[in-house]
C-alpha positions as semicolon CSV with decimal commas, in nm:
position;residue;x (nm);y (nm);z (nm)
1;M;-5,994;-0,244;-2,993
2;N;-6,067;-0,514;-2,728
3;N;-5,750;-0,708;-2,816
4;G;-5,542;-0,381;-2,757
5;I;-5,672;-0,321;-2,432
6;T;-5,616;-0,678;-2,326
7;I;-5,238;-0,638;-2,443
8;F;-5,218;-0,313;-2,272
9;F;-5,358;-0,476;-1,944
10;Y;-5,095;-0,768;-1,953
11;V;-4,805;-0,537;-2,006
12;C;-4,888;-0,315;-1,726
13;V;-4,945;-0,640;-1,502
14;L;-4,617;-0,774;-1,604
15;S;-4,433;-0,433;-1,535
16;T;-4,582;-0,395;-1,203
17;W;-4,469;-0,757;-1,119
18;M;-4,117;-0,720;-1,252
19;L;-4,087;-0,380;-1,026
20;S;-4,216;-0,549;-0,731
21;A;-3,968;-0,849;-0,793
22;E;-3,680;-0,626;-0,833
23;S;-3,734;-0,464;-0,503
24;A;-3,805;-0,770;-0,308
25;V;-3,468;-0,853;-0,206
26;Q;-3,293;-0,561;-0,030
27;L;-2,935;-0,505;0,120
28;V;-2,920;-0,441;0,481
29;D;-2,553;-0,421;0,532
30;S;-2,212;-0,513;0,416
31;T;-1,869;-0,486;0,563
32;N;-1,545;-0,418;0,371
33;Q;-1,190;-0,466;0,530
34;T;-0,880;-0,248;0,521
35;L;-0,543;-0,419;0,623
36;S;-0,237;-0,277;0,726
37;S;-0,046;-0,618;0,721
38;L;-0,090;-0,953;0,549
39;T;-0,142;-1,187;0,850
40;G;-0,402;-1,412;0,958
41;D;-0,776;-1,448;0,844
42;V;-0,999;-1,193;0,691
43;T;-1,367;-1,180;0,708
44;L;-1,617;-1,009;0,468
45;S;-1,977;-1,002;0,557
46;C;-2,336;-0,891;0,391
47;S;-2,716;-0,913;0,497
48;F;-3,027;-0,908;0,314
49;T;-3,401;-0,930;0,354
50;S;-3,661;-1,028;0,115
51;D;-4,045;-0,993;0,083
52;D;-4,023;-1,377;0,017
53;S;-3,868;-1,655;0,201
54;G;-3,581;-1,898;0,133
55;L;-3,296;-1,659;0,089
56;N;-2,969;-1,805;-0,018
57;V;-2,622;-1,633;-0,045
58;V;-2,356;-1,705;-0,294
59;W;-2,009;-1,537;-0,294
60;L;-1,819;-1,480;-0,611
61;R;-1,493;-1,368;-0,713
62;D;-1,402;-1,291;-1,078
63;N;-1,750;-1,415;-1,145
64;V;-1,664;-1,767;-1,018
65;A;-1,873;-1,899;-0,734
66;L;-1,667;-1,974;-0,418
67;S;-1,712;-2,272;-0,165
68;S;-1,565;-2,343;0,164
69;S;-1,216;-2,482;0,120
70;S;-0,864;-2,464;0,251
71;R;-0,883;-2,108;0,125
72;Y;-1,222;-1,992;0,216
73;L;-1,489;-2,049;0,481
74;I;-1,852;-1,936;0,402
75;N;-2,100;-1,924;0,704
76;S;-2,459;-1,818;0,613
77;I;-2,726;-1,762;0,902
78;N;-3,093;-1,705;0,863
79;D;-3,209;-1,393;1,016
80;G;-3,583;-1,458;1,091
81;P;-3,804;-1,584;0,821
82;N;-3,694;-1,339;0,551
83;G;-3,340;-1,236;0,636
84;I;-3,000;-1,378;0,586
85;F;-2,646;-1,289;0,725
86;S;-2,348;-1,433;0,542
87;N;-1,964;-1,433;0,625
88;L;-1,673;-1,506;0,381
89;T;-1,365;-1,569;0,573
90;V;-1,046;-1,579;0,344
91;I;-0,782;-1,785;0,536
92;N;-0,426;-1,711;0,572
93;V;-0,477;-1,396;0,361
94;N;-0,225;-1,271;0,105
95;I;-0,177;-0,982;-0,143
96;T;-0,366;-1,161;-0,422
97;D;-0,673;-1,188;-0,194
98;A;-0,711;-0,830;-0,196
99;G;-0,983;-0,697;-0,467
100;S;-1,356;-0,700;-0,511
101;Y;-1,582;-1,009;-0,410
102;I;-1,967;-1,036;-0,493
103;C;-2,203;-1,113;-0,233
104;R;-2,535;-1,206;-0,404
105;A;-2,863;-1,319;-0,240
106;T;-3,159;-1,486;-0,417
107;D;-3,486;-1,586;-0,277
108;Q;-3,698;-1,883;-0,378
109;S;-3,894;-1,681;-0,626
110;Q;-3,528;-1,663;-0,791
111;V;-3,498;-1,265;-0,736
112;S;-3,156;-1,163;-0,674
113;R;-2,956;-0,867;-0,539
114;E;-2,586;-0,845;-0,481
115;T;-2,326;-0,602;-0,351
116;I;-1,954;-0,569;-0,393
117;V;-1,741;-0,605;-0,106
118;S;-1,373;-0,554;-0,093
119;I;-1,047;-0,624;0,072
120;F;-0,810;-0,304;0,081
121;V;-0,457;-0,300;0,177
122;K;-0,266;0,005;0,284
123;P;0,080;0,048;0,144
124;I;0,333;-0,174;0,278
125;E;0,718;-0,165;0,231
126;L;0,886;-0,452;0,045
127;G;1,231;-0,528;0,158
128;E;1,448;-0,253;0,330
129;T;1,523;0,093;0,193
130;V;1,880;0,207;0,292
131;D;1,807;0,514;0,518
132;F;2,162;0,681;0,511
133;H;2,370;0,762;0,226
134;R;2,721;0,928;0,274
135;L;2,842;1,030;-0,070
136;V;3,127;1,265;-0,202
137;V;3,049;1,555;-0,425
138;G;3,015;1,499;-0,789
139;G;2,927;1,120;-0,717
140;S;2,596;0,970;-0,805
141;L;2,291;0,906;-0,580
142;R;2,026;0,620;-0,655
143;I;1,751;0,541;-0,395
144;T;1,501;0,266;-0,444
145;C;1,191;0,184;-0,253
146;A;0,922;-0,079;-0,315
147;G;0,589;-0,162;-0,177
148;L;0,248;-0,324;-0,232
149;G;-0,099;-0,257;-0,148
150;Y;-0,446;-0,253;-0,316
151;P;-0,525;-0,044;-0,509
152;S;-0,170;-0,027;-0,623
153;P;-0,003;0,270;-0,452
154;G;0,114;0,574;-0,620
155;V;0,433;0,761;-0,558
156;I;0,533;1,098;-0,429
157;W;0,915;1,194;-0,375
158;K;1,001;1,486;-0,149
159;K;1,321;1,665;-0,089
160;G;1,253;1,805;0,272
161;D;0,909;1,937;0,229
162;V;0,929;2,012;-0,138
163;I;0,754;1,753;-0,376
164;L;0,994;1,649;-0,658
165;S;0,914;1,649;-1,027
166;N;0,842;1,276;-1,155
167;T;1,108;1,360;-1,417
168;T;1,359;1,285;-1,125
169;Y;1,260;0,942;-1,067
170;T;1,116;0,623;-1,239
171;T;0,824;0,414;-1,137
172;T;0,696;0,063;-1,242
173;S;0,375;-0,079;-1,104
174;S;0,134;-0,368;-1,152
175;L;-0,195;-0,472;-0,988
176;Y;-0,059;-0,489;-0,633
177;N;0,303;-0,386;-0,639
178;V;0,517;-0,062;-0,715
179;T;0,891;0,017;-0,728
180;T;1,021;0,339;-0,761
181;T;1,391;0,469;-0,799
182;F;1,505;0,837;-0,746
183;S;1,854;0,919;-0,889
184;I;2,085;1,216;-0,916
185;A;2,368;1,168;-1,171
186;K;2,612;1,441;-1,029
187;L;2,572;1,534;-0,671
188;N;2,636;1,882;-0,546
189;Y;2,640;2,022;-0,172
190;T;2,308;2,149;-0,224
191;D;2,170;1,788;-0,254
192;R;2,226;1,706;0,104
193;A;1,874;1,678;0,239
194;L;1,621;1,440;0,402
195;Y;1,441;1,245;0,099
196;S;1,096;1,101;0,154
197;C;0,961;0,827;-0,064
198;I;0,581;0,814;0,000
199;L;0,370;0,518;-0,108
200;T;-0,006;0,619;-0,128
201;N;-0,348;0,474;-0,201
202;E;-0,693;0,570;-0,117
203;V;-0,688;0,381;0,226
204;G;-0,356;0,477;0,350
205;N;0,019;0,576;0,292
206;H;0,372;0,467;0,397
207;T;0,673;0,687;0,424
208;E;1,047;0,593;0,392
209;V;1,295;0,876;0,477
210;V;1,650;0,865;0,357
211;D;1,931;1,101;0,496
212;V;2,177;1,190;0,220
213;R;2,488;1,357;0,326
214;V;2,737;1,497;0,045
215;I;3,093;1,538;0,146
216;S;3,422;1,695;-0,003
217;T;3,623;1,454;-0,229
218;L;3,896;1,501;0,039
219;A;3,698;1,393;0,331
220;P;3,820;1,025;0,310
221;L;4,186;1,177;0,351
222;W;4,082;1,367;0,662
223;P;4,201;1,107;0,923
224;I;4,552;1,065;0,745
225;I;4,579;1,454;0,710
226;G;4,503;1,479;1,094
227;I;4,763;1,227;1,153
228;L;5,021;1,397;0,946
229;C;4,939;1,733;1,106
230;Y;4,986;1,585;1,447
231;L;5,322;1,434;1,331
232;V;5,446;1,770;1,209
233;I;5,342;1,955;1,517
234;A;5,495;1,691;1,736
235;G;5,798;1,726;1,529
236;I;5,822;2,110;1,559
237;A;5,768;2,086;1,915
238;Y;6,067;1,816;1,968
239;I;6,304;2,049;1,761
240;T;6,213;2,353;1,935
241;D;6,269;2,183;2,278
242;R;6,576;2,029;2,185
243;P;6,831;2,307;2,221
244;S;6,692;2,406;2,587
245;T;6,762;2,039;2,676
246;E;7,113;2,022;2,559
247;E;7,183;2,346;2,739
248;K;7,050;2,222;3,082
249;K;7,291;1,920;3,017
250;R;7,594;2,155;2,967
251;N;7,494;2,349;3,268
């Protein structure tokens, strides 16, 4: 009976200590970054406090601890006896730097707490989309636009203000990139419109607008037809005017 009471006492003490330890390190703040371009350096930050002293911060990416190098700069500053503030600067950021990082704080009692800090990237156009197409009726249309971002962008195509079915275009995507192609096999006059390729993710969107004109198959001949008409009219005028000229000469 006494042994049972003793075991119960130790379990209660151990449980109480573990709960106290788990709550010893507290997250104060953390800062994500959302980018609209991939230039320069980007800094993530986090701060913690603890009931114990000796806080230390480690930054991780894909469960691998990071250290200051040509790619990263880590700067941690003590904030009073029980606090710490830490920055992770990514140098010359590129798209593969986008994603989640772990900021983990540990005190001298080896009690830890961590938070996820992320770099997000708004959709950015890759290359240049041709923004004007002048095509003949019966011909084919193919519009391709490509972009990158994090999370990987989704795609919406519009004709004017109408969202198009995803059966009218193809899309391929990876962790950061997306490429989409809209096509019409046989153009009609009703296909004339402004078409929009919209790349979108949870932090932003990017829109490319393409003006599609559908013309008659005779349209390329219009300049020649115009010249011929001019020559015909000029010829008729010459012939009509010739008798009166000859009559004046006789008089």
